[in-house]
N, C-alpha and C positions, 0 to 999 in steps of 0.2 A: 113657190115659195114652200120652205122649208116650215112645219109646225113650229106655231108660236112658241116663244121662252119667255121666262118672267125674269127681267134684270131688277133687282131691289138695291138702292142705293142707303146707305145707313150713317150712322152721324162719327164711326172711325177718320181717322188721318188717312189717303190715299186715294183721292179721287180723281187725280191721273189715271190710273187702272180703270176708273169705272166709265172715264170720257172715252178712253180707247178700248175700250170695249165695245162701246155702244158704237161707236165708228165703225169700227172693225165687222160687228152687227149687220148693221144698215151696207156696209158695201159688199157685205154677202146676201141682202135681201133678204133677211131675217125679221121677220114680224116679232115684235116685242113689248110684251105689256110692261110698261115700267113704272117701279113702286120707287116712293121717294118718303123720309124721314125728316121730319122737322129739323133732326139732328143735321142731316146729310145737306139741308138748305144751306146751312149755316158753316158747313166745312167748305160747303164748296164757293161761298161766298170768301171765306177767310185762305185760301188756297189758289182759286182762280180769279176773285173780284166778279165772280157771277152774282149777279142775283135775280135768283128764280121767282118770279111775278107769283103772286098767292092766288089770283085766278087760275084756274086749270086750265082754261083752254090755252090762254096767253103760256103759260108755263108749257105745256107740251108742246106749241109752237117753236117755243125757245130752242127745246131738245133737238127738235127737228132741225133748227138751223145748225147747232152746235155738231150735229151728229151728220149732216149730208143729207138728211131723208127729205124729199122731195117727192116720194110716193105714197105718204103716209101710213110707215112701216110700225111708226110707235107711237101705243096709245098707254098717255099718263094716266094713270089712277090715284084719287085722295088716298090716305093712308085709316080710312076708316070707310071707304065704300064697300061695303059686302057686298054689294049685287056683280063686282069684280069677278069673273068665272073663275079666277086664281083663289077664289075663298073656296070654293065647292069642287069635291072630290070627282063630281060628273063633268066638269066644264075644265080643270085645271090645264094649263099647259104642263108637257110631260119633263119640262127643264126649268132648272131654275136656277139663277147664281146671284147671291146675294156678296155686292162687292162694292166698297168694302164691307165686312162685317163687323159692327162693335161687339165689344165685349158683351154690352147689355144685351143687344140683339141672339148674340151666342148661347148666352144664359137662357134665355130664351127658350129658344129651340131647342135647347138640349132637354129642357124640364116640360115642353109641352104645351107652353104657355100662347095664348090669341088673343090679347090685349088688341092688337091692330093690325090692318091688312098682312103687312111683310112679315110678321110673325106668324096668321093663320095661312098665308101661302106655303109657308115652308114645313106648317104641321101638315098641310093637306098632301103636301110633296113627299113629306117620311109613311103617311099612313097609307099611302097608295100605293107604294115602291117607287115613284118618280126620280128622275136626276137632281140632285141637288148639291149644290158646289156652292161651298163657302169661304171667302177670302178673308179671315181676320187679322186687323191690322194692330197690332200692341206688339210695345217691347219695354222690358221682360214682360214674359208669360207667368200669371200665378200657376200653382197649383191648381186653383180652382179654374183657371181658364185651359189648362190642359186636361181637367178632368172632365168637363164640359168637351171639351175636344174629344177626348175618348170614347166617353157617352154616344158621342154624334156618328163616329168613324163605326161604331160596333153597330148602329142602326143603318149603316150603307152610304153614309155621307159623305161626299169626299172635302174632306178639308184640306184647304192649300194655301198657307200664309204668302202672300206675293213676295216672292223671294228673288229675285230677277238673278240670272248666270251670269259670269264676265266673259264664257269661252267665244262667245260671239263679238268679244271686243268691242262693246257698246261705246259711240264718242260723246252720247247725249243723253238726255232722260227720257228722249222719245226711243231710244234703243232699251235703256232699261223697262220701259213700258211696253214696249213692244214684243219682250221675250214672256213677261206674265201673259198677256194677253193672248197669245197663241196658245201657251198652257192650256189655257181656261178654255179658248175654242175646242181643240182636243178632248176636252172632258164632255163637252155638248154636242159631239160628232160632226164636228165644224172643221175643217182646213186652215191651217194657219199660214202665214207669207213667211216663215222662219227657216233657219237652216237647222236641220238635225244636226244632233253629235253624229260625229264620224263622218258627217259630207263635206 
């Protein structure tokens, strides 16, 4: 089984990307440390009619059902659980994806804040030189947003707004999501399912 990966969902629009990525990770038997902000819960409700239980064990079971995880690959942590390995440089997974990444989270990560587990995990990833991938979802971006992205890019963070391509001629939403998911998988060293350009 590949080494554990941290996936954080924050309160930006774009939950189809997050759920698509989670399913793809499980399909590849990738162990996932899952982090979820309060705002992400609300966006999941708005975009998917998904009500995530307040109880942590029930919420974890819900995500396992949604992703087809029958082997306990997903481990969900409360966003203020500082005992999570992702909060420590000595135990954090070497890969982290924030999808979707809200502008508030983007700003916090760019300025080194650690007010919750998601922010702390990202801070650890940066200080330890681990792989950190952010999918910021906003339109349009302000100069402040872009400055934060530049700051992060200079620190070695991969900033990839979820911009699907059309050369593979997607016919539905799933096709658009799959393209973005494939690109994220590549960034964290996993194989995607899509057809590369020129083939």
